N, C-alpha and C positions, 0 to 999 in steps of 0.2 A: 600319679597322683601328688597331691601336697599335704605333706604331714607336718604340722607343728606341734613340736615336743616341748612341752614346760617353759615356753617363752615370758621371760620378766625382760623388763627394760624400765632405766632408770636415767632420768636426766639430770645433771648437777649444773648447778649455777656455776656463773662466771666465777666468783669468789668462791667457790668451795663450802659455801656456807649452808648451802639448799637443797635440798634433793626431792626431784617431784618422780613421784613411782606411776610409769605411764601405761605400765602392763602387770599382770600378776599372774604366772604359772598357767599361761593360757595353751589348751591343746587341742588341736583340731585335725580333722583328715577332711582334705576336700579330693573329692572323687573328679577322673578325667571327663573332659567334655560336660561339665556342668555351671550354672552359672550363678555365683554365690554373692550373695552382699552382705557387706558390712553396714552396722545399724546402730546411732546410740547417740548420746548426746555429744558436745564439745567435749573435747579433754580427754575420751574416754580411751583412748589407744589407737583409733581402728587404721588412722593413716599411718602409726608407727608401725603396726603390726603389718599394713599392704607393705611397705616400704623394707622391713623386717624380711617377710617369705620373697620378696624382689633381688634382694641381696643389696642393698642399697643402704641397710644401717645394720652392724653386728648388735645382737640383743645381747644383753646384761648376763642373761641367764639362758640355757635353754638351746633348741636348735630349731633349725628347718630341714626337710629334705624333699628333694622333688625328683621321682623318677628313680629313687633309689640313692639317690646322689645328694650328699651334704650341700648346704647352701653356703658359700665361703665369699658370694661378689655376684654382679652381676654377669648373665651367660644370656647368649644368643636365641634361646629358646624361649626367653621372658621378654616382654615388653611392657611400657609404663605410658600410660594416658593420663597427664597431671591438669588438674582444674585450670589452671593458668596456661596459655597457650602456647608459649615458650617456642614461639615461632621466630625465627632470626630474618629481623626487618628488612635486611640487605639482599636477601633470597628470594626466589620468586615461589610461589606454592609448590611448583615441579622440584624447585632446588631444594628447600624444606624436608619434603618427602623422600627426595634425591640422598640427603645428607648422611645417615646413618647406613646406605649403601658404600658411599665413598669411603668413612670410615673402616669399613668390614674390607676393602680392597677389591671389591665388586668389579669386574668388566664393564665398561661403559653401555657395549652393547646390550648388556643382560641388564643394567641400571635403568636403561630407556624403558625396557619390556615391563619390569618389574613393577618403575615407578606409574608406567601407562595404565595399567591392571589395577595398580592401589587407588588410583586416583577415580578410575573408573569405578569401582567398588564403594566410593561414600558419594558419587555423583558429581564428582569436580572434574570429569576430562577436560571439560570448555575453560576451565579460570587456569588452567597451569599456569600458564604466564603470567598472571596477575600478581602483585607484592601482597602481602599482610594487610598493608593498611588502607586497599583497595576492597578487601573480604569484610563481611560480615563477622560477628560473633559467632554466627552459627558455622560460616565458613570456614574459620579459624580452626573452630574445634574438629570438623571434618578433616581437615588439613593434619590436626596432631594425631587424627585417629586413622589416618592412611598412612601418616610415616611410623606409626607401631605395625599397621597390616603388612608392612615393605618388606620388613625382617623375618616373617613367616613364622611369627610365635607358635609354639605350643599355649602358652601361658598368658594372658592377657590380663594385667594389671591396671586397676583405674581410678584414680580417686578423684570425686567429686567433678568427673568432667564434665557436667552439665550445668555444675554450680552455679556459672554466673550467666548463665542464660536468660532469656524473658522465659514466661511460663509456655507460650505458643511453640516458640522454638526448642525448647526444653522436650514439649511432647514428640514433636517432629523428630527430634536427634534420638530419643527411645525406640521409636519407631522403626529408624533407619538402623541403629543396634541391633534391634531382634531380627532383621531382616540378614543382616551380616551373619548371627549369629547361627542363625538357622541352617545357613549355607553351607557352615564347616565345622559347627559345634567344637570351637573353641573351648579350652579352662577359662571363665573369666572370672576374676575375685574384683567386685565392684564396691566402691566405698561412698554413702548417701545419708543424707541427712533427712530425706525425705520418705516417708511410710510409703505412698502411694508408687513411687518410684521402686523402690524396694520391690513390692507384692507383684509389681506386671512384668518385672524383668528377671525374676527369680525363680529358682528351683528351691533354693535356701535361705533365709535370711537369720543370719548370727547377728544378736541383739548383745550389745555390751555395757555393761552397768562402768559407774565411774569411783575415782576414790577407793582404791586402785582399779585402772582398767582391768577387767576380765568378761567373761562369757555368760550371760544370765538365761539366755536363752537361745536354743538351735531350732527354726520352726520349717517346716516341709511345708513349700508352698506348690500344691498340686493342681493347679489349675492346666486347663487344656494349653497345648500348642501346636501349631505357631499360633501366637496372640498378635503380630501384628494385622492379621488380615481381619480382624473385626476386633478392634481394640476399645470399639466403645460399649460391644456386648459383655467383654471380658469384666471392662471396668464398672459396670453396673451390674453384675451378677452377684446373686443372694453371696456366693462363697468369696467374691473378691472383698466385698463389704466385711464380710466376718473377719476375715484374715486382717484388714485393715484396723477393724476397730481393737481387735487382741491386741495385735501389735501398739497400737498407739497408745491401750491403756497401760501395758507394760514400759513404756516409752516416757509417759507421763510421769510414772512413777519414781521413774530415773531424775526427771527433770526435777521434781519436786525435793527430792531428798538431796540435789547439788548445794552446796555452801552456798552459792552465789545466787540460789536461784530466788 
């Protein structure tokens, strides 16, 4: 379980004359084996909270506990997938997936097995010797996902991983992610700006408001699983449409209320 307890975070300008309150007193519990999306307008603290939960940022106030231990930094049981591909251009796809395992000191023979399995999981076992500049955007993001999966995390944090992809590839990546998730049910915390994506992927959608960032709704998405086997039927079902419309109305109110809207 992830327990977020009274987390607030403030950013201070370089000249220390201005303070931006990114998050204010956020408390959440995320059960193991669930897929949870953070949804809200830009500047509402979604990514900040994701990075705090993963141990990449220390909150100004509050704390995060995972499986009974306080989060004080990154750990091997957690992995992050970023919106940017963040691949090393001088390494092949295989070399990029292998990199965190090298850092951990894993033996070469074991690394080879783990990387081969991770590439196969994301459907890129035939592209291991290609370099990033030879791969499409969707392939690069799959490499990023394979790299995260290679360390065997229990918790997967994903920061708008499909945001830079075109709509068709984005939908295909959603299906691939659902297939992978159904195979082992890792705990996933997923940041997105897309209402449809949040509803399709998630067990819960946590909605954030801004000024300051805070939780305004916690919505259980009780659509049937698996969803990737007949995604068109799911997305055109009355229940999906109702979830989408209800969430969009709440999001629209936040967007209208933003100072620069």
